[in-house]
N, C-alpha and C positions, 0 to 999 in steps of 0.2 A: 629690300624694296624701299625706295625713297618716295615718300608721300608729301606732296606740296599742295598748298592752298593758293589759288589764283582767282582773281576777279576778271570779269569780262575785259578783253583787250590787253590783259597782261600776258607776258610770254615766259617761256622756259627755253633755254638754249641747251642743246646736247652737242658737245664737241664744238667744232668750228663751223659746221655746215648745216645743222638741223635746228630749226626754230619751231616751237609749238606755241600757238596763240589760242587762248580761250576766246571764241567769237561770240558765244551766247550761252547763257545758263537759263534753263527753264524748268518746268515741272518734271523732275526725275530724269532730266537729260542735259548733257553738256555737249556743246558743239565745239570742235577743235579745228583749227587750221594748221596745216603742217607744211613748212617750207623745207625742202631737202633737194639736194642735187639729183639729177636723173639717174645717177649710179646707185642711189640708195633706194631700195625697194620699201615702200610703205604700204602695209596691207592689214586689214582687220584680221584678228586671230582666227575667227571662225571661217573666213575664206582661205586663209593659209592652211588650216587643218584639212579642209576639203581637198585643196590642191595637192598637198603633200601626203594626204592620207594618213595623218597622225591624229591621235585622240586629242580632243579639245580640252584644254586646261580650264578648270572652273575658276571664275574670277574670285578674288578675295571677298569675304563678307564685310560689308560696311554697315555700321549701325545707322539708325535714322538721323542722328545729329552730326555725323561726321561728314566732312566734305572731301572728296577726292577730285583733284583737277590736275 
């Protein structure tokens, strides 16, 4: 797993077509904007697990002073 630190309005590019932008950081919450072609399915894991009827994978534990973005 690659862990990156980003500030609001900074981006991460995945491949040629996917861009993830940190739009807002607040109390215990990070809002992301995702730009991807219509052929790339973007879905929250808890919804994908319900749709595909597979067990949800627990997110990694993050200490109180670590940032994950």
